[in-house]
Structures are given as structure tokens and as C-alpha cells.
C-alpha positions as MATLAB code, in Angstrom:
seq = 'MIKLKHIVTMLCVLGATACTENNIAYDEVVNVPEGVYLSGGSSEFSLPIETGRLTAGSHANMLSIRAWLKKDGHFQISFVGADGQPVAYGKGGDIALSNVSAKAYSLIKGGEGFSVPAEGLYQIVVNKQRKELTVIPIQFTMQGDNALTADGSNDVALSNVTYDKLTHVVTWSNADSTQQLLPGKYVFNMNDGKTLYLRDDDTVNDTLSAVFTGTAAAERTNQLNDTYQPLTNQSDVKLKFPLKGQYSVQVQYSVLTGKFTARMGGKGVEVTGLANELYMGGSNFGAWNTDKVVKMAPVGAVGNGEFWRLCYLQAGQTVEWSTSKDGANAFSSLQTMQGVTLDGSGRATVKTSGLYVVYVNLDRKLISFETPKVYAAGAALADKEEPLALNGTHLSVETTETGNLNLFATSAQNARDWTTMQFTVRNGKEVVYPGVATNEIPPLPVAKGTTVTLDMADNTADFGGTTPENLIPEGVNQLYMTGDDFGNWDWNAPEVASFENGYAGASRWFYITYLRGGTTLEFSTEKAFGKGNFAKLKTVTDYSVVNNRVVVPSDGIYVIFVALDSREIAIQPLKLSGDCGGSSVLFTANADERTMSATLAKGGRMRIYPDIPAFKKAQKFSSWKREVYVDPVSKDFLYRKNGEGEPNKDYVWKAGTKITIDFVSKKATISEP';
ca = [
     112.848  -87.904    2.541;
     114.136  -91.145    1.034;
     117.754  -92.111    1.688;
     118.433  -94.444   -1.213;
     122.043  -95.097   -0.212;
     120.933  -97.487    2.540;
     118.234  -99.178    0.459;
     120.619  -99.787   -2.421;
     123.277 -101.204   -0.094;
     120.784 -103.730    1.296;
     119.649 -104.765   -2.182;
     123.235 -105.297   -3.349;
     123.998 -107.479   -0.317;
     120.899 -109.591   -0.961;
     121.549 -109.972   -4.679;
     124.954 -108.983   -6.036;
     124.130 -110.430   -9.436;
     121.038 -108.266   -9.777;
     123.124 -105.154   -9.055;
     125.547 -106.068  -11.815;
     123.000 -106.999  -14.460;
     119.917 -104.908  -13.778;
     120.140 -101.920  -11.435;
     122.301  -99.635  -13.583;
     123.954  -96.422  -12.456;
     123.400  -96.870   -8.745;
     124.868  -93.545   -7.743;
     124.179  -92.429   -4.213;
     120.941  -90.430   -4.070;
     120.124  -88.891   -0.704;
     116.972  -87.091   -1.837;
     115.172  -87.871   -5.077;
     115.429  -84.739   -7.250;
     112.273  -83.183   -8.561;
     111.137  -84.838  -11.797;
     109.335  -87.768  -13.402;
     110.791  -91.293  -13.110;
     110.269  -94.790  -14.482;
     110.755  -97.701  -12.073;
     109.423 -101.133  -11.284;
     110.135 -104.827  -11.601;
     109.918 -104.988  -15.405;
     112.510 -102.231  -15.721;
     116.129 -101.902  -14.637;
     115.142  -99.354  -12.009;
     113.622 -100.946   -8.908;
     113.325  -97.471   -7.361;
     113.174  -93.921   -8.767;
     116.819  -93.062   -9.522;
     118.544  -90.539  -11.779;
     119.148  -92.951  -14.673;
     115.408  -93.657  -14.790;
     114.486  -89.993  -14.995;
     112.457  -88.860  -18.014;
     113.792  -85.844  -19.902;
     112.200  -83.197  -22.085;
     112.790  -82.887  -25.806;
     111.562  -80.005  -27.960;
     108.408  -79.736  -25.832;
     109.005  -78.964  -22.149;
     105.771  -80.679  -21.159;
     106.581  -83.930  -22.984;
     109.089  -86.124  -21.124;
     110.493  -89.414  -22.366;
     112.957  -92.221  -21.738;
     114.077  -95.267  -23.688;
     114.389  -98.312  -21.440;
     114.778 -102.070  -21.717;
     111.601 -103.646  -20.339;
     110.834 -107.280  -19.515;
     107.563 -109.065  -20.175;
     107.324 -110.210  -16.571;
     106.501 -107.657  -13.909;
     105.270 -104.097  -14.116;
     106.604 -100.562  -14.230;
     105.157  -97.343  -12.940;
     105.685  -93.621  -13.316;
     106.623  -91.581  -10.244;
     106.200  -87.831   -9.972;
     108.595  -86.272   -7.459;
     107.991  -82.763   -6.185;
     110.124  -80.324   -4.260;
     109.766  -82.439   -1.109;
     111.654  -85.331   -2.721;
     108.772  -87.767   -2.157;
     107.798  -90.007   -5.143;
     104.108  -90.286   -5.971;
     103.431  -93.411   -8.059;
     101.030  -93.429  -11.006;
      99.710  -96.442  -12.857;
      97.491  -97.448  -15.721;
      94.240  -95.640  -16.370;
      92.007  -95.743  -19.426;
      93.131  -96.291  -23.027;
      93.717  -93.302  -25.322;
      93.231  -93.741  -29.071;
      96.293  -93.229  -31.317;
      96.561  -93.197  -35.107;
      99.884  -95.056  -34.948;
      99.211  -98.763  -34.508;
     102.677  -99.456  -33.090;
     102.137  -97.403  -29.940;
      99.709  -97.569  -27.031;
      98.563  -94.610  -24.918;
      96.920  -94.467  -21.501;
      95.841  -91.997  -18.904;
      97.810  -92.023  -15.651;
      96.019  -92.469  -12.336;
      97.528  -92.047   -8.920;
      98.158  -95.390   -7.227;
      96.955  -97.318  -10.278;
      98.118 -100.743  -11.379;
     101.541 -100.820  -13.014;
     102.084 -101.137  -16.765;
     103.270 -104.274  -18.557;
     104.622 -104.893  -22.042;
     103.769 -107.796  -24.385;
     107.392 -108.731  -25.142;
     110.845 -108.024  -23.769;
     112.613 -105.259  -25.649;
     113.512 -101.593  -25.871;
     110.619  -99.182  -25.448;
     110.244  -95.431  -25.515;
     108.037  -94.164  -22.718;
     106.559  -90.683  -23.219;
     104.711  -88.819  -20.463;
     102.545  -85.730  -20.884;
     103.313  -84.136  -17.540;
     100.363  -81.737  -17.438;
      97.675  -84.066  -18.770;
      99.018  -87.130  -16.943;
      99.104  -89.283  -20.083;
     101.572  -92.022  -21.020;
     102.535  -93.515  -24.394;
     104.395  -96.817  -24.781;
     106.316  -97.183  -28.053;
     108.040 -100.506  -28.843;
     111.241 -100.066  -30.848;
     112.003 -102.373  -33.760;
     114.067 -101.546  -36.837;
     113.812 -102.297  -40.535;
     116.298 -101.384  -43.244;
     114.112  -99.709  -45.893;
     115.431  -99.173  -49.432;
     114.216  -96.903  -52.207;
     114.619  -99.860  -54.550;
     114.914 -103.592  -54.033;
     117.504 -104.514  -51.419;
     117.299 -108.266  -51.939;
     117.361 -110.569  -54.931;
     113.686 -111.467  -54.425;
     112.731 -107.817  -54.994;
     112.029 -106.815  -51.401;
     112.648 -103.188  -50.472;
     113.013 -103.923  -46.758;
     115.212 -106.047  -44.533;
     113.959 -106.677  -41.007;
     116.539 -106.331  -38.249;
     114.681 -108.977  -36.291;
     117.540 -110.422  -34.268;
     117.464 -108.318  -31.064;
     119.901 -108.709  -28.168;
     120.578 -106.783  -24.976;
     123.921 -106.714  -23.208;
     123.089 -106.294  -19.522;
     126.658 -105.362  -18.638;
     127.122 -102.563  -21.191;
     123.390 -101.807  -21.462;
     123.473 -101.786  -25.251;
     120.620 -103.006  -27.461;
     121.529 -104.452  -30.884;
     119.171 -105.087  -33.801;
     120.655 -107.280  -36.577;
     119.512 -108.831  -39.822;
     118.665 -112.470  -39.190;
     121.156 -113.755  -41.761;
     124.549 -112.221  -41.069;
     125.716 -113.142  -44.587;
     122.685 -111.766  -46.399;
     123.175 -110.620  -49.989;
     122.080 -107.005  -50.405;
     121.728 -104.897  -53.526;
     123.190 -101.363  -53.535;
     121.144  -98.209  -53.290;
     119.640  -95.608  -50.973;
     118.032  -96.623  -47.693;
     117.034  -95.567  -44.177;
     116.334  -97.350  -40.913;
     112.636  -97.266  -40.068;
     111.665  -97.481  -36.435;
     108.564  -99.660  -36.508;
     106.593  -98.607  -39.622;
     108.633  -95.437  -40.177;
     105.605  -93.189  -39.742;
     105.955  -90.029  -37.694;
     104.213  -90.361  -34.330;
     102.047  -87.431  -33.242;
     101.481  -87.165  -29.488;
      99.113  -84.655  -27.940;
     100.837  -81.931  -25.926;
      97.708  -79.842  -25.392;
      94.427  -79.315  -27.199;
      96.079  -77.486  -30.101;
      99.706  -78.651  -30.195;
     101.222  -82.049  -30.986;
     104.695  -83.311  -30.196;
     106.196  -85.205  -33.147;
     108.550  -88.175  -32.961;
     110.342  -88.970  -36.209;
     110.667  -92.705  -36.832;
     113.151  -92.543  -39.737;
     116.863  -92.794  -38.904;
     119.797  -92.106  -41.194;
     123.477  -91.171  -41.041;
     124.747  -87.740  -40.083;
     126.600  -86.781  -43.301;
     125.262  -83.787  -45.213;
     125.442  -85.404  -48.673;
     124.078  -88.748  -49.839;
     127.293  -89.858  -51.489;
     129.181  -89.496  -48.192;
     126.350  -90.794  -46.017;
     127.675  -94.341  -45.920;
     128.189  -96.885  -43.169;
     131.159  -99.197  -42.793;
     132.087 -101.947  -40.343;
     132.586  -99.419  -37.512;
     129.578  -98.114  -35.600;
     128.646  -94.583  -36.650;
     126.002  -92.214  -35.228;
     122.436  -92.111  -36.499;
     119.944  -89.271  -36.430;
     116.202  -88.953  -36.951;
     116.533  -85.259  -37.833;
     117.876  -85.532  -41.401;
     116.363  -86.163  -44.832;
     119.693  -87.298  -46.333;
     119.452  -91.004  -47.003;
     122.171  -93.574  -46.506;
     123.766  -95.328  -49.478;
     126.018  -98.290  -50.080;
     127.806  -98.802  -53.389;
     128.184 -102.477  -54.187;
     126.249 -105.701  -54.216;
     127.589 -108.099  -51.590;
     127.150 -110.120  -48.420;
     126.463 -107.809  -45.488;
     125.603 -107.882  -41.815;
     123.658 -104.835  -40.658;
     123.301 -103.723  -37.047;
     121.643 -100.820  -35.266;
     122.596 -100.215  -31.646;
     121.201  -98.110  -28.827;
     123.100  -97.310  -25.644;
     120.807  -96.921  -22.651;
     123.576  -95.067  -20.827;
     124.316  -92.476  -23.542;
     120.924  -92.342  -25.240;
     122.583  -92.571  -28.678;
     121.719  -94.670  -31.740;
     124.530  -96.002  -33.931;
     124.752  -98.404  -36.868;
     127.275 -100.390  -38.866;
     127.353 -102.358  -42.102;
     129.848 -105.193  -42.017;
     130.968 -107.031  -45.106;
     132.385 -106.122  -48.458;
     130.743 -105.646  -51.797;
     132.247 -106.699  -55.095;
     131.718 -105.382  -58.592;
     129.526 -107.483  -60.852;
     131.426 -109.109  -63.712;
     130.619 -110.630  -67.069;
     128.299 -107.937  -68.420;
     128.776 -105.591  -71.375;
     131.933 -103.486  -71.516;
     130.334 -100.756  -73.634;
     126.916  -99.161  -74.012;
     125.728  -96.704  -76.659;
     122.702  -94.424  -77.013;
     120.831  -93.883  -80.234;
     117.262  -93.076  -81.223;
     115.737  -89.916  -82.633;
     117.164  -87.850  -79.756;
     120.694  -88.639  -80.961;
     120.881  -90.212  -84.402;
     120.902  -93.392  -86.433;
     122.964  -96.354  -85.335;
     126.454  -96.716  -86.755;
     126.820  -92.966  -87.295;
     128.841  -90.290  -85.531;
     125.628  -89.157  -83.821;
     125.558  -92.247  -81.600;
     126.630  -91.401  -78.026;
     128.894  -93.653  -75.995;
     128.109  -93.895  -72.279;
     130.800  -93.999  -69.588;
     131.244  -97.100  -67.414;
     130.801  -96.636  -63.663;
     133.034  -98.351  -61.129;
     134.451 -101.144  -63.285;
     134.355 -102.281  -66.888;
     132.025 -105.247  -67.250;
     129.746 -104.542  -64.275;
     126.929 -103.320  -66.528;
     126.650  -99.792  -65.096;
     126.904  -96.708  -67.338;
     126.118  -93.002  -67.171;
     126.102  -89.806  -69.214;
     124.877  -86.214  -69.011;
     122.456  -85.734  -71.917;
     120.188  -83.012  -73.188;
     116.955  -84.811  -74.083;
     114.212  -83.371  -76.276;
     110.604  -83.953  -75.273;
     109.022  -86.657  -77.400;
     112.311  -87.750  -78.983;
     113.210  -91.381  -78.369;
     116.245  -92.956  -76.740;
     117.520  -96.460  -77.391;
     120.487  -98.377  -76.023;
     122.776 -100.993  -77.483;
     125.956 -102.749  -76.401;
     127.296 -102.227  -79.919;
     127.487  -99.075  -82.019;
     125.583 -100.679  -84.882;
     122.486 -101.123  -82.698;
     122.187 -104.813  -83.545;
     120.805 -105.643  -80.094;
     119.092 -102.329  -79.327;
     116.536 -102.021  -76.532;
     114.253  -99.191  -75.393;
     113.361 -100.253  -71.871;
     114.319 -102.530  -68.999;
     112.448 -103.996  -66.063;
     112.735 -100.865  -63.887;
     112.275  -97.431  -65.477;
     112.694  -94.384  -63.238;
     111.941  -90.883  -64.482;
     111.413  -92.302  -67.974;
     108.324  -91.841  -70.137;
     107.437  -94.606  -72.588;
     105.728  -93.529  -75.806;
     102.966  -95.455  -77.534;
     105.498  -97.831  -79.043;
     107.167  -98.531  -75.694;
     110.228  -96.422  -76.481;
     111.947  -94.292  -73.847;
     111.473  -90.524  -74.001;
     110.852  -87.525  -71.727;
     107.888  -85.200  -71.372;
     110.031  -82.126  -70.703;
     113.100  -81.101  -72.670;
     116.149  -80.597  -70.502;
     119.415  -81.879  -69.149;
     119.316  -85.300  -67.510;
     121.671  -87.768  -65.889;
     121.053  -90.990  -67.793;
     122.017  -94.030  -65.716;
     121.750  -97.647  -66.842;
     122.331 -100.715  -64.661;
     122.178 -103.865  -66.775;
     122.602 -106.129  -63.755;
     119.560 -104.673  -61.995;
     117.759 -104.153  -65.311;
     117.273 -100.473  -64.538;
     117.198  -97.251  -66.566;
     116.994  -93.923  -64.755;
     116.565  -90.360  -66.060;
     117.439  -88.009  -63.203;
     117.501  -84.277  -62.599;
     121.225  -83.531  -62.824;
     123.194  -82.942  -59.665;
     126.566  -81.740  -60.910;
     129.370  -80.407  -58.737;
     132.763  -78.742  -58.942;
     135.541  -79.063  -56.383;
     139.295  -78.723  -56.021;
     141.865  -75.997  -55.436;
     140.048  -73.674  -57.870;
     137.254  -73.516  -55.278;
     139.550  -73.399  -52.226;
     138.967  -77.151  -51.814;
     135.272  -76.569  -51.276;
     132.450  -78.159  -53.217;
     129.950  -76.134  -55.232;
     126.947  -77.219  -57.308;
     126.991  -76.088  -60.931;
     124.147  -73.766  -61.874;
     121.838  -75.132  -64.568;
     120.341  -72.818  -67.182;
     118.845  -74.587  -70.175;
     121.634  -76.543  -71.818;
     124.335  -74.797  -69.790;
     126.073  -75.680  -66.540;
     128.304  -73.063  -64.930;
     130.467  -72.342  -61.900;
     132.802  -69.463  -60.965;
     136.199  -70.199  -59.483;
     137.398  -68.471  -56.321;
     141.105  -69.336  -56.603;
     143.609  -70.305  -59.272;
     144.043  -74.069  -59.241;
     142.758  -77.387  -60.505;
     139.029  -77.900  -61.007;
     137.304  -81.275  -60.624;
     133.903  -81.873  -62.226;
     131.540  -84.709  -61.337;
     127.899  -85.715  -61.227;
     125.957  -87.885  -58.809;
     123.175  -90.390  -59.283;
     120.664  -91.940  -56.936;
     121.765  -95.256  -58.441;
     125.460  -94.893  -57.582;
     126.912  -94.773  -54.069;
     130.531  -95.178  -55.086;
     133.230  -92.548  -54.732;
     132.657  -89.252  -56.589;
     135.445  -90.067  -59.042;
     133.316  -92.823  -60.601;
     131.131  -90.161  -62.248;
     133.858  -87.659  -63.019;
     134.122  -85.780  -66.296;
     136.476  -83.101  -67.563;
     137.381  -80.765  -70.423;
     139.856  -81.826  -73.092;
     141.821  -79.413  -75.289;
     140.122  -76.516  -73.561;
     136.926  -77.136  -75.524;
     135.486  -80.658  -75.410;
     133.582  -82.215  -72.490;
     134.744  -85.821  -72.116;
     133.919  -88.780  -69.874;
     136.945  -90.845  -68.785;
     134.841  -93.607  -67.221;
     137.030  -95.870  -65.099;
     140.286  -94.318  -66.379;
     140.161  -91.563  -63.764;
     143.887  -91.834  -63.054;
     144.509  -90.700  -66.621;
     142.540  -87.455  -66.290;
     144.939  -84.517  -66.665;
     144.472  -81.691  -64.153;
     142.185  -78.876  -65.271;
     143.799  -75.636  -64.003;
     141.481  -72.615  -64.016;
     142.299  -69.018  -63.100;
     140.653  -67.215  -60.205;
     137.405  -65.416  -61.006;
     136.719  -67.443  -64.152;
     133.196  -68.515  -65.033;
     133.380  -72.010  -66.480;
     130.392  -72.739  -68.725;
     129.586  -76.152  -70.168;
     127.151  -76.408  -73.071;
     125.835  -79.940  -72.717;
     123.893  -79.766  -75.981;
     127.147  -79.954  -77.953;
     129.502  -81.017  -75.117;
     131.714  -77.936  -75.292;
     133.335  -75.808  -72.618;
     133.922  -72.082  -72.405;
     136.193  -70.276  -69.963;
     134.887  -66.803  -70.660;
     136.523  -66.313  -74.047;
     139.510  -64.074  -74.541;
     140.274  -61.731  -71.661;
     139.371  -58.110  -72.468;
     142.482  -56.056  -73.178;
     141.801  -53.648  -70.333;
     142.175  -56.582  -67.915;
     145.584  -57.589  -69.283;
     148.213  -55.792  -67.149;
     151.161  -53.888  -68.613;
     153.578  -56.033  -66.649;
     153.513  -59.619  -65.379;
     155.821  -61.959  -63.505;
     155.516  -64.651  -66.161;
     153.846  -65.246  -69.506;
     152.780  -68.637  -70.873;
     151.632  -70.144  -74.155;
     149.687  -73.283  -74.987;
     148.449  -74.669  -78.276;
     148.301  -77.691  -80.527;
     152.039  -78.340  -80.123;
     152.544  -76.750  -76.710;
     150.742  -78.964  -74.224;
     147.813  -79.596  -76.586;
     145.696  -77.058  -74.687;
     146.443  -78.647  -71.341;
     147.800  -75.799  -69.236;
     149.224  -78.299  -66.775;
     151.316  -80.101  -69.410;
     155.119  -79.758  -69.266;
     155.116  -78.761  -72.953;
     153.404  -75.443  -72.161;
     155.853  -72.702  -73.170;
     157.177  -70.181  -70.663;
     158.214  -66.900  -72.279;
     161.487  -65.132  -71.518;
     162.099  -61.457  -70.844;
     165.892  -61.301  -70.460;
     166.785  -57.859  -69.187;
     163.646  -56.280  -70.683;
     161.576  -56.097  -67.499;
     158.029  -57.268  -66.818;
     156.406  -55.755  -69.900;
     158.246  -57.411  -72.837;
     158.274  -61.148  -73.392;
     159.508  -63.295  -76.254;
     159.812  -66.939  -77.228;
     161.679  -68.559  -80.134;
     160.341  -71.766  -81.645;
     159.356  -73.668  -84.756;
     155.657  -73.322  -85.612;
     153.546  -75.327  -88.015;
     151.376  -73.321  -90.348;
     147.677  -73.393  -89.426;
     148.210  -74.475  -85.831;
     146.621  -72.442  -83.046;
     148.018  -70.810  -79.917;
     146.908  -68.841  -76.884;
     148.773  -66.737  -74.321;
     148.081  -66.358  -70.623;
     149.269  -64.478  -67.577;
     148.298  -67.572  -65.558;
     149.171  -71.173  -66.316;
     145.467  -71.903  -66.333;
     142.250  -71.563  -68.331;
     140.102  -68.472  -68.010;
     141.024  -64.999  -66.854;
     144.386  -63.978  -68.245;
     144.003  -65.957  -71.500;
     144.309  -63.841  -74.654;
     145.232  -64.067  -78.316;
     145.644  -60.428  -79.265;
     146.277  -56.932  -78.014;
     145.660  -53.596  -79.702;
     148.222  -54.283  -82.447;
     148.354  -57.685  -84.149;
     151.383  -58.158  -86.396;
     151.816  -60.912  -88.993;
     149.270  -63.422  -87.700;
     145.502  -63.854  -87.578;
     143.006  -64.604  -84.800;
     140.136  -67.059  -85.301;
     137.715  -68.001  -82.497;
     139.903  -66.232  -79.943;
     142.974  -68.255  -80.898;
     146.179  -67.333  -82.706;
     146.540  -68.958  -86.134;
     150.129  -69.428  -87.343;
     150.554  -68.189  -90.960;
     152.980  -70.847  -92.286;
     155.683  -73.311  -91.282;
     158.832  -71.684  -89.967;
     161.039  -70.581  -87.110;
     159.522  -67.578  -85.370;
     160.004  -65.107  -82.595;
     156.743  -64.572  -80.725;
     156.942  -61.116  -79.169;
     154.402  -59.840  -76.622;
     154.867  -56.180  -75.702;
     152.440  -55.508  -72.864;
     153.533  -51.885  -72.539;
     152.913  -50.958  -76.192;
     149.978  -53.438  -76.493;
     151.431  -55.317  -79.468;
     151.863  -58.982  -80.333;
     154.016  -59.992  -83.299;
     154.845  -63.408  -84.738;
     157.700  -62.916  -87.202;
     160.436  -65.087  -88.754;
     163.603  -65.278  -86.693;
     166.843  -63.575  -87.650;
     169.629  -64.972  -85.440;
     173.059  -63.333  -85.658;
     175.987  -62.167  -83.594;
     179.758  -62.179  -83.298;
     182.538  -64.675  -82.616;
     186.190  -63.596  -82.373;
     185.439  -60.293  -84.069;
     183.756  -61.915  -87.062;
     180.016  -61.821  -87.688;
     177.888  -64.928  -87.216;
     174.637  -65.438  -89.135;
     172.400  -68.480  -88.754;
     170.461  -69.512  -91.859;
     167.406  -71.740  -92.131;
     167.809  -75.275  -93.407;
     165.539  -77.133  -95.802;
     163.731  -78.911  -92.954;
     162.435  -75.464  -91.825;
     162.925  -76.365  -88.159;
     166.706  -75.909  -87.865;
     169.183  -73.113  -88.470;
     172.965  -73.427  -88.905;
     176.069  -71.248  -88.810;
     179.771  -71.991  -89.359;
     182.171  -69.881  -87.309;
     184.714  -68.018  -89.463;
     186.919  -67.265  -86.474;
     187.395  -68.760  -83.049;
     186.774  -66.989  -79.747;
     183.891  -66.023  -77.496;
     180.488  -65.990  -79.193;
     177.487  -63.689  -78.531;
     174.236  -64.131  -80.497;
     170.946  -62.214  -80.502;
     167.488  -62.783  -82.016;
     165.919  -60.059  -84.106;
     162.590  -59.308  -85.811;
     161.157  -56.063  -87.254;
     158.893  -55.601  -84.230;
     161.933  -55.316  -81.947;
     163.039  -52.203  -83.792;
     159.818  -50.406  -82.828;
     160.247  -51.222  -79.160;
     162.027  -48.443  -77.311;
     164.973  -49.242  -75.054;
     165.069  -52.870  -76.157;
     168.718  -53.246  -77.159;
     170.017  -56.594  -78.348;
     171.886  -57.340  -75.094;
     168.531  -57.348  -73.267;
     167.413  -60.361  -75.349;
     170.588  -62.407  -75.666;
     170.478  -66.166  -76.344;
     173.215  -68.803  -76.400;
     174.127  -72.443  -76.940;
     175.599  -74.307  -73.977;
     178.629  -76.162  -75.428;
     178.337  -78.922  -72.811;
     174.590  -79.671  -72.608;
     173.954  -78.489  -76.198;
     170.843  -76.656  -74.938;
     169.568  -73.529  -76.676;
     169.037  -71.067  -73.817;
     168.072  -67.495  -72.949;
     170.194  -65.174  -70.864;
     168.091  -64.368  -67.813;
     167.934  -61.209  -65.771;
     170.863  -61.124  -63.354;
     172.987  -63.645  -65.225;
     176.461  -62.720  -66.446;
     177.829  -63.092  -69.963;
     177.014  -66.571  -71.309;
     179.972  -68.911  -71.973;
     182.334  -66.127  -70.902;
     185.338  -68.411  -70.533;
     184.568  -70.742  -73.417;
     186.531  -70.386  -76.678;
     184.806  -71.676  -79.786;
     187.019  -73.116  -82.530;
     187.114  -71.582  -85.979;
     185.271  -73.737  -88.506;
     182.822  -75.106  -85.941;
     179.339  -75.701  -87.372;
     176.437  -75.114  -84.993;
     172.953  -76.345  -85.927;
     170.052  -75.420  -83.633;
     166.812  -77.441  -83.664;
     163.975  -75.081  -82.691;
     161.599  -77.929  -81.874;
     163.824  -79.762  -79.385;
     165.731  -76.586  -78.431;
     168.952  -78.593  -78.773;
     172.072  -77.912  -80.848;
     174.426  -80.103  -82.822;
     178.055  -78.927  -82.603;
     180.544  -80.166  -85.230;
     184.144  -79.115  -84.668;
     186.760  -79.244  -87.465;
];
């Protein structure tokens, strides 16, 4: 039985400095627990102690430890059984390995200790049953998919290695702490980055992955900053950084925690001075200086030379690029072409027709055709992120909630925030690319359970068409309308009309307004695209429907009446009349077709009501249930709402007063005698 407490005390008295710098974690150990230990003069463990104990990974027979070893001196492996007595093993014969970075040996009892060629961090792996040992030096290289440096190198050696003997942390750094690095995807390779296969038994190998990356699940979020973040060698998701700049890169390993971390200090800046615009032409699109030419969207900043677009490309059809729409300086290739096929004339094309992310980086002289990775997020998906399904020219996603929907793509060439490759739907139909003007993108509200389909061949969107009548309820809490003049098909716009129901209940809704002939409208039970949108019910009165949208017959002031209970929609010219002081009041249309006027014959309280022929067919829909009024103070044209008392009950209008109501602004002009 070894009582290490007394031995350690003597060592500390003889050399206090050595205890501080080298012999880490000197906890009192009365008996050495059963296990396998590393110790010796070249290590930090002069005797078998707990911190020097090898532990098992995925294979119970394969034990390992990472330790800082010095060139001078030797280390040995001690096997401790149930009796607590260490049995030292040393170097036997060499064992051949396919990995040139590592060395393997048999272990022999009482053999000479092991040495290492250079001071550094090593991983020591012991096959407990076969008594075999593998020594793996640990060095790191930053390995990029593309060039990381201006001279075209894909790797950056982290050759500056230090060890803090107080904190027991190893740090690998790039030699030049202000090194200029080019953006892209990368990993940290331990040694050559090749997986190490170590024999467990005659038929099974233990594998040690030598590729380290961040722990995020998606590439675009797998980014380092100037704070140390954890690394893993169990993920295929590569790291990315977005901008060219001066960076210092460090990987650290804590001997005490057994964890790898990394940081990337510095700040990138956007490239400047390159083209502000880039266009695509060629036989896949159309001749230069025509409407067929496609404008790409800038990424990150205008003038940095980076552009993108989702494009449906036909096999064998060519693609060209130009910084001007006339194609005066057109080009078909750049220095680096990824995923691009060049035809016999050196022009860019694809072998397989399909949807591609086209990404161009003029600064790095790169053109990339990528398999599209397109996502939706936002409140319409309960703030989760979902990939869009791809089927031919179509991308689609189904919403799970009613709310705003964000659409974006990713590229292997872009590590910036997701908003830099955002796109959206304008006017409910057209797919558009805002580029860097992401703060100008209006919200895209979509109703729950709506399948949003994007046809990328013609850049159009579909929200499922008009909602089948059997899915439109007979009563709703609110009814809305959008159109060319009512929010311009942006359901989130303040100009979207909210219908009124007065005292008519949840089934009958009406709205009074000026409409331009030929303009289009759509109704909805939700203030959103998709389910709940409709343009007709069983009975359509005095309007037409084209492409699932209401078409207004002619200029005029109309009542739009939606009777959910009787399944009728009518758009009919307004008749506005009532009573003031016992004398009838009738508003007549003016020449401008947007206003109506009436002059009061007598003074007193005034009550006015809208009327159209469709109202007469609606049962139990008396005029008082749809009363309207003009506020004499604010001059607003208003609707009497359910629960409100008589409008302007205590106000006395003067005889001879002329009231003119503008049914665009919903304001009145009041001229008293």
C-alpha cells in the first residue's frame, strides 16, 4: 500500500516551485485506485496520481490521456490492481501504424521509459488487454475549403504553441497575430486531419477523429468570435467566418478539464470599390439590354463585389455576367468556378436542369452554382426554422401558426447573418430580392396551415389560391380587405381595410369606400396571406372575379357587403340618406366621383344610413344596425359600433349646413351658413 500523502509532502518541502508548476492536482491519495496511470519525469506526474489516470472512451479496453510532455526525461505506464500497487511498464517493440503522425509500441513490464522528440501536448492511448501504447503528438492547422490567405493557401498553421504551467492550458496560435484571412468554411485539423485507427482487438478498431469544429448545428451559426468557445471532433458542420480581415486564431486545451476551445480575434471589413450591380444574361435568360436580363442581389454591402440569386438553370444553356445591363463588359467565367460546367466555348452552364443558388464574388474571382438550401422562419413557424421542400421549379413550406414569415437562402460562400440572403414576396405574387435593403422589407404575414409555394421559374408566389367556400365560416370576429389601393397586397400595411358589422352580428360585414374601376381586391378572415383569403362566395353580385381576385366594375363610391350567413358578396353603388330635424337628408355624388354632399334643410340631430339593393334581401338587417355618422369635431366619417349609443346625440346641426364626405380619406368638409 502506498501512502502518497507523505511522499507528496516531502517533495513539496524539497521543491515548492516544482509543486506549483509541475505536479498538478496533488490531492491526498492513501491508496492508488485500480486503473492505468501515466507518470514519470517528462510528465507532470512524478508518481501515479488521479490526474494522471487514463480513461476509457467509446471502447472500454482503450484508455487515453492528453498530457504535456517534456523532451527531457521519460514517462511510463503503471497498471494498478485491486491491491493498490503500481506495476510499471515501459517501451517494447515498435508497432506499424498507417498514420505517420503517431507512434505505437508494445508495453513490457519493467521496460525503459518512453521519451518524446519535442516538448508539447500528446495523447497517450493504451490498449489495456494487448498491452500496447500509442503516442500521438497534437498540433493544429486551420484548414479552409477555399484559400484562406492572399497567396492562395488553404491552410494556416497554428505553429506558435505555449503552455501555462499555472493554469495548465495549452494554446496554439497563428504565428502572425495580425494575419489577413479570407472568409469561408474551415475546420481545425489535428496533425494531418486524418482519422486515426487503433487496434482494439483482431477484428475491431478504435477510431480517433482528428477534425475539430464548433458545436453549432448549422454552418451559418457555427462561427467563432473573440471569446473562447467549445470545439468538438464529433460534428461534420464546418466553421465559417464572414469577412476578410486581420485575425488572430487560437485553439486551447485545458489539461484539467479535458476540453478543447477556440477563438478568432479581430474584425473583418467589407471590401469596397467593386461593382455596385451585377446582371445575368446568356441563353438561359435572354439577350442583354432586354427585360429578360436578371439582376442579382448584393450581399452584405453595396460595392463589395458579392452577389447572389436563386435561378432555375437549363442544362446546356449558357450564363453570362455583366456589371451593366447592356452586357458591354460581359464575362462567362472567373478564376475559381465551383459547381459550374464550361461548354466548348468556355461559357458557364450546367449539366442538369434545376434550381441553383448562383453566387458571385468579384473580389475573390469566384462563381459558384450550389444546390439550394432555402429556409423559412418567423412567427408563422412558431419561431422555428424549416427548410423549404424542393420539387422541380417549386419551393414550398407549410405554416404552423398565423404570423410573419421570413424567407432566406444560404451559400457556402457567405458566412454573414441570414438576413444578407433574404428574399420575400411583394404584392402577394412576386418573389423579390431586397439585397442590402433588408430594413425596408415589409412583414409577410401568413395564416396558419397555409402552404406557401414559390415557382422560381417565373419568380411567383402562391398561398394556396382562394379558400374553398366550405372552409369560410358563417361568422367571424373580423373581416379584412386588401388590394391595389388597400395596402397594395401587403396584409401588414395600415391601409388594409377592416370591415364593420354594426349591430348585425358576426355574419354580416360591410365597408364603404371609393373604388377605381379595374382595380383588384381580396377578402380575408385573417390579416394574412393564405387560409381565409377569398374573393367570392356562392352568390356574386355586381362584380367579377379574375385569377381569384375581385375586379371592380367602374369608378365610384360603393358599399362592399359580405353576408357570410347567406353566402353572398355584393359590391354596389352607395345610397346614403337619413333624417335631420324631421326632414330627409340625401347625399348625392359629385363630379369627382369620390365625394358625396348633402345640404341640411332643417337643423337638429342627424341620423344617416347606407343602403344598397343587397341589404334588402338580408333578413333582420334594419337600417339602425348599419348606421354611420360624421363626427362634427374630428370631421371623420365613422361607423356606429356594437354597444355604442346614438351618434352625436347631443349635437344640433344648423339648417343650411353643407356636408361633403370624401370616401377616399374618410373625412368630411362641413360648411355652416
